C-alpha positions in Angstrom: 0.0 0.0 0.0 1.2 3.5 -0.9 0.8 5.9 2.0 0.7 9.7 1.8 1.3 10.8 5.4 0.6 14.4 6.3 1.9 15.4 9.7 1.6 18.6 11.6 4.9 19.5 13.2 5.9 21.8 16.1 9.2 22.3 17.8 9.3 19.5 20.3 12.3 18.0 18.5 14.2 21.1 19.6 12.7 21.8 23.1 12.4 18.3 24.5 15.4 17.3 26.7 17.0 20.7 26.4 18.4 22.6 29.4 15.9 24.9 30.9 17.6 28.1 29.7 17.8 26.9 26.1 14.2 25.6 26.3 12.9 28.9 27.6 14.8 30.8 24.9 13.4 28.6 22.1 9.8 29.1 23.4 10.3 32.9 23.7 11.3 33.1 20.0 8.8 30.5 18.7 6.8 33.0 16.7 9.7 34.9 15.2 10.0 34.9 11.4 13.5 36.4 11.5 16.3 36.6 14.1 19.4 38.7 14.6 22.6 37.1 13.4 23.8 36.1 16.8 20.4 34.5 17.7 20.3 32.7 14.4 23.7 31.3 15.0 22.6 30.1 18.4 19.5 28.4 16.9 21.5 26.7 14.2 24.0 25.5 16.8 21.2 24.0 18.9 19.7 22.3 15.8 23.1 20.9 14.7 23.7 19.4 18.1 20.2 17.9 18.3 20.3 16.3 14.8 23.8 14.9 15.6 22.5 13.5 18.9 19.5 11.9 17.2 21.5 10.4 14.4 23.9 8.8 16.9 21.0 7.6 19.1 18.6 4.7 18.6 14.9 4.7 17.6 13.8 4.9 21.2 15.7 8.2 21.7 14.3 9.7 18.6 10.7 8.9 19.7 11.3 10.2 23.2 12.6 13.5 22.0 10.1 14.2 19.2 6.3 13.9 19.3 6.3 14.0 15.5 8.8 11.2 15.0 7.1 9.2 17.7 3.7 9.4 16.0 5.1 8.9 12.5 6.8 5.8 13.8 3.5 4.5 15.3 1.6 5.1 12.1 4.2 3.3 10.0 4.2 0.4 12.5 0.4 0.1 12.3 0.0 0.5 8.5 3.3 -1.0 7.2 3.1 0.8 3.8 5.2 -0.4 0.9 5.9 3.2 -0.1 5.6 6.4 2.0 5.5 10.1 1.0 5.7 12.5 3.9 4.2 16.0 3.9 5.4 17.9 7.0 3.4 21.1 7.8 5.2 23.6 9.9 4.6 27.2 11.1 5.8 30.2 9.2 8.5 30.8 11.7 12.3 30.4 11.7 12.1 27.9 14.6 9.3 25.9 13.0 11.2 25.6 9.7 14.4 24.5 11.4 12.6 21.9 13.5 10.9 20.6 10.4 14.2 20.4 8.6 15.6 18.2 11.3 12.5 15.8 11.1 12.8 15.8 7.3 16.5 15.0 7.3 16.0 12.1 9.8 13.2 10.7 7.6 15.3 11.0 4.5 18.0 9.1 6.3 15.6 6.2 6.1 15.1 6.7 2.4 11.7 8.3 2.8 10.4 11.0 0.4 9.7 14.3 2.3 8.0 17.6 1.3 7.9 20.5 3.7 4.7 22.7 3.6 3.7 26.0 5.1 1.9 29.2 4.3 2.8 32.8 4.9 1.3 33.9 8.2 0.8 30.4 9.6 1.7 31.2 13.2 -0.2 31.9 16.4 0.5 35.6 17.0 -1.7 37.2 14.3 -5.3 36.1 13.8 -5.9 37.8 10.5 -2.7 36.5 9.0 -3.6 33.0 10.3 -7.0 33.1 8.6 -5.3 34.0 5.3 -2.7 31.3 5.8 -5.3 28.6 6.3 -6.9 29.6 2.9 -3.5 29.3 1.3 -2.9 26.0 3.0 -6.2 24.6 1.8 -5.2 25.3 -1.8 -1.9 23.6 -1.3 -3.4 20.5 0.4 -5.9 20.1 -2.3 -3.1 19.1 -4.7 -1.9 16.4 -2.3 -5.5 15.2 -1.7 -5.7 14.5 -5.4 -3.1 11.7 -4.8 -6.0 9.5 -3.5 -7.3 9.3 -7.1 -4.0 7.6 -8.0 -4.4 4.9 -5.4 -2.5 6.5 -2.4 -4.0 6.2 1.1 -4.1 9.6 2.7 -3.5 9.8 6.5 -3.4 13.0 8.6 -1.2 12.7 11.6 -2.2 15.5 13.9 -0.1 14.7 17.0 2.4 17.6 16.7 2.0 21.3 16.1 -0.2 23.8 17.7 -3.9 23.2 18.6 -5.5 25.8 16.3 -3.9 24.2 13.2 -4.7 20.7 14.5 -8.4 21.6 14.9 -8.6 23.0 11.3 -6.8 20.0 9.8 -8.9 17.5 11.7 -12.0 19.0 10.0 -10.2 19.0 6.7 -8.9 15.5 7.1 -12.3 14.1 8.1 -13.6 15.4 4.8 -10.7 14.5 2.5 -8.3 11.9 4.1 -8.9 8.2 4.6 -8.1 8.6 8.3 -6.9 11.1 10.9 -4.6 9.8 13.8 -3.4 11.0 17.1 -0.8 9.6 19.5 -1.2 11.0 23.0 2.1 11.8 24.9 3.2 8.8 26.8 0.9 6.4 24.9 1.8 3.8 22.3 -1.8 3.4 21.0 -3.0 5.4 18.0 -6.4 6.9 18.1 -8.0 6.9 14.6 -10.8 8.9 13.2 -12.1 7.7 9.8 -13.2 9.8 6.9 -16.8 11.0 7.2 -19.0 9.2 4.7 -21.3 12.2 4.2 -22.5 14.5 1.4 -22.2 18.0 2.6 -25.4 20.0 2.4 -23.4 23.1 1.8 -22.1 21.5 -1.5 -25.6 22.0 -3.0 -25.5 25.6 -1.9 -22.1 26.2 -3.6 -23.5 24.7 -6.8 -26.4 27.1 -6.7 -24.1 30.1 -6.2 -21.1 28.8 -8.2 -20.2 32.1 -9.7 -19.9 33.8 -6.3 -17.4 31.2 -5.1 -15.4 31.3 -8.4 -15.1 35.0 -8.1 -14.0 34.9 -4.5 -11.4 32.2 -5.2 -10.1 34.2 -8.2 -9.6 37.4 -6.2 -12.7 39.4 -7.3 -14.5 41.6 -4.8 -17.8 40.0 -3.8 -20.6 42.1 -2.4 -22.6 40.9 0.6 -25.7 41.4 -1.5 -24.5 38.7 -3.9 -24.4 36.3 -1.0 -27.8 36.8 0.4 -29.0 33.2 0.1 -25.7 31.5 0.9 -25.3 29.8 4.4 -23.4 32.1 6.7 -21.1 29.2 7.7 -19.5 29.4 4.3 -18.8 33.2 4.4 -17.1 36.0 6.3 -19.1 39.3 5.9 -17.1 42.5 6.3 -19.4 45.4 5.8 -20.5 45.4 2.2 -18.1 42.7 1.1 -17.8 39.0 1.6 -15.1 36.3 1.4 -15.3 32.6 2.0 -14.8 31.4 5.6 -12.3 28.6 6.5 -15.2 26.2 6.4 -16.2 27.6 3.0 -12.7 27.0 1.7 -12.8 23.4 2.9 -16.2 22.7 1.4 -15.0 24.3 -1.9 -11.9 22.1 -1.9 -14.1 19.0 -1.7 -16.7 19.9 -4.3 -14.7 22.1 -6.7 -13.7 19.4 -9.2 -17.2 17.9 -9.3 -18.8 21.3 -10.1 -16.1 22.4 -12.6 -16.3 19.1 -14.5 -19.9 19.5 -15.6 -20.2 22.3 -18.1 -18.1 25.0 -19.8 -18.8 27.9 -17.5 -19.3 31.5 -18.7 -16.2 33.6 -18.1 -16.1 35.7 -15.0 -14.9 38.6 -17.1 -17.3 40.4 -19.4 -14.3 41.1 -21.6 -13.9 37.4 -22.5 -16.0 35.6 -25.1 -16.0 31.9 -26.1 -16.7 30.6 -29.6 -18.8 27.5 -30.3 -15.7 25.6 -31.6 -14.3 25.8 -28.0 -17.5 24.5 -26.6 -17.6 21.5 -29.0 -14.0 20.6 -28.1 -14.7 21.0 -24.4 -17.7 18.6 -24.6 -15.3 15.8 -25.9 -12.9 16.1 -22.9 -12.8 13.8 -19.9 -14.0 15.4 -16.6 -10.4 16.1 -15.3 -9.6 18.1 -18.4 -12.9 20.0 -18.2 -11.9 21.2 -14.7 -8.6 22.5 -16.1 -10.3 24.4 -18.8 -12.7 26.1 -16.4 -9.8 26.9 -14.1 -7.8 28.4 -16.9 -10.7 30.6 -17.9 -11.1 31.8 -14.3 -7.4 32.6 -14.0 -7.5 34.5 -17.3 -10.5 36.4 -16.3 -8.8 37.6 -13.1 -5.7 38.5 -15.2 -7.8 40.6 -17.6 -10.0 42.3 -15.1 -7.7 42.5 -12.0 -4.3 42.4 -13.6 -3.6 39.4 -11.5 -0.4 37.7 -12.6 -0.7 34.3 -14.3 1.3 31.4 -13.0 4.1 30.0 -15.2 1.9 26.9 -15.8 -0.7 29.3 -17.2 1.5 31.0 -19.7 -0.2 33.4 -22.1 1.8 34.4 -25.2 1.6 35.4 -28.8 1.6 32.7 -31.5 4.4 32.5 -34.0 3.0 32.8 -37.5 -0.6 32.4 -38.6 -1.2 28.7 -37.6 -4.7 28.9 -36.3 -6.4 32.0 -37.7 -7.9 34.2 -36.4 -6.1 33.3 -33.2 -3.0 35.3 -32.4 -2.4 34.1 -28.8 -2.4 30.9 -26.8 -3.2 30.2 -23.1 -1.7 27.1 -21.4 -4.4 24.9 -20.0 -2.4 21.8 -19.2 1.1 20.6 -20.1 1.2 17.0 -19.0 0.9 14.2 -21.6 -0.8 15.7 -24.7 -0.6 19.4 -24.1 -3.7 21.6 -24.0 -4.1 25.2 -25.1 -6.8 27.7 -25.6 -6.3 29.9 -28.7 -7.8 33.3 -29.2 -7.4 36.9 -30.3 -8.1 40.5 -29.1 -10.9 42.4 -30.7 -12.0 45.9 -29.6 -10.6 45.4 -26.1 -12.2 42.0 -25.6 -10.5 38.6 -25.9 -12.2 35.9 -27.9 -11.3 32.3 -27.5 -11.5 30.7 -30.9 -10.3 27.1 -30.4 -9.2 24.5 -27.9 -6.5 22.0 -28.9 -3.0 20.7 -28.5 0.3 22.5 -28.6 1.3 23.7 -32.0 
């Protein structure tokens, strides 16, 4: 069995077993994103000593000094996967990053694949920044959740890290992962919470107000009046404007592909038009490709209306020559396997998509 193991990570690997003065200093600086040069040298020295100590020690020592390694070890003992990919989520702090580096290096010593994950503002000293970080984290995790479609079992290990993040990821994991697990300190028994086999009522609400959620996720300003019939649990209302709540982000992450795979959606921008040739080509695509086309159109709408930069994977550039008239430009839709492009041209300040096909 192939296991994708997502683990929340704190700084226990640095603080456990440290002299009291060093432990107090680490806790004092736990939320810092930068440190003076002398403090950074001190932190790196502590990290180097700790990783050398753990590499020289046995498995028992590593588990005693790290809640994260202890729980990861318990998961691997229980599941016994043939392949494991670790995703380690850490705070947006210098101490959190260094602690995660240590855990990652020790796992890589065992020939495990490791990816570190965080989001700007993911720390406990700024509520507004934390909220934005969770939205960013949701988007990143969605890419990993997709691994379940390729036969990977997804497990959220929520033993380490701080409680606010753990509570959020428990809700996320119960919707998206195969299981969430905890290992209480001093215990060898894993507590497992299975995936919730439910259909979210809010998913139907999102389907009925799909344009509102597409606009919000693409960076458009959404007025509170546009959200009059949407459940309040999915939104944050700030005066006349609205954004999705953390719960709204999670529900969107679960239902997004299902909703975007049905039909070719009308562009969010009034300056974008789609010709029938694109619609005919779209109808022949498999559901996954249909999702990518709708995502590309939303990204391009935000680029046209809001000047929002396009990602490198969403390159928009002029065509060489006159290969697909009247198209003069191409927009990357996907680049894996047979490449996919939307072709179009500018006309009187609007952009018209003429065709959908492969790379020229």
